[in-house]
Structures are given as C-alpha cells and as structure tokens.
C-alpha angles and dihedrals in degrees: 000000000000115000121215119184117196132194141162106071124131148119119311136166122249109281093027131118138238134180120213123201131198122187125193140163122293090243093057094039092055098056109023135091102232124209150163124235131178138205124198121197111285094007136100122258110266136190117255102177140339135196124193125220087258093051102258110154134214126182133185112241090248090057100046113115094008107056130051126194121202140163133218113207093193094056096032087230135136120205136201114201109197122194135175089024119198132201089252088063089069108121145106107281119213130196115223134196112198112203130178095267105015149025125230125200137200123229094259133247125229120238116188122183117194122207 
C-alpha cells in the first residue's frame, strides 16, 4: 500500500500563507498523478489541485490564483503553496496519489484560517 506522509498544516490568520508537503516512495512518485484534496466539517472531500507525472496542472476554481502545486522528483515530494488564505479554506487537507487501479491517501493535515 502506498504511503503518503504529509506535513505543513497549522493555524494562520486570514491573508497568510502556508506550504504543505507530501512525501512518498520513488515508485509511486514516478507514476502517479499527485494531488491535494480538502474536507471541511460537514462537507464532502473536494479536489484542490492536481499535478500529473508529466506536470499537467489542475486547480479548483477556489484555488486559482492563490494556490500553487508543484513536485520535486529528487525528494519525491509534492507541495501545495497556499497564499491569501481565507477562513473558508479551513479544512483537513489530504494528499492523494492516483494510480491506474487505485487511490492512496495521506493521513491528513489540519489547516485553520482565523478571521
């Protein structure tokens, strides 16, 4: 089973920034589309951003212009740089590795944005 280890969540004021990191194995990193999802209390999990192994990007409308996803092939790590954070960005953020036949998830990291 793929292992995804996240870090970087925390408490930040509105307008602030955070950078999330997710490290996985080289095998998974080399073939998967990697992404970040989030789930706020009482809401469904939703995609925030994805990056394919070839670098194609996808952002949710709410993330465009504020968030940037990137991947480091040396560190087998995917990042989510979040800027201009808003209280509505408060959620548990999950790293995802989408493989041909399965999805793997990280344990989640809490992001809380105070107004």
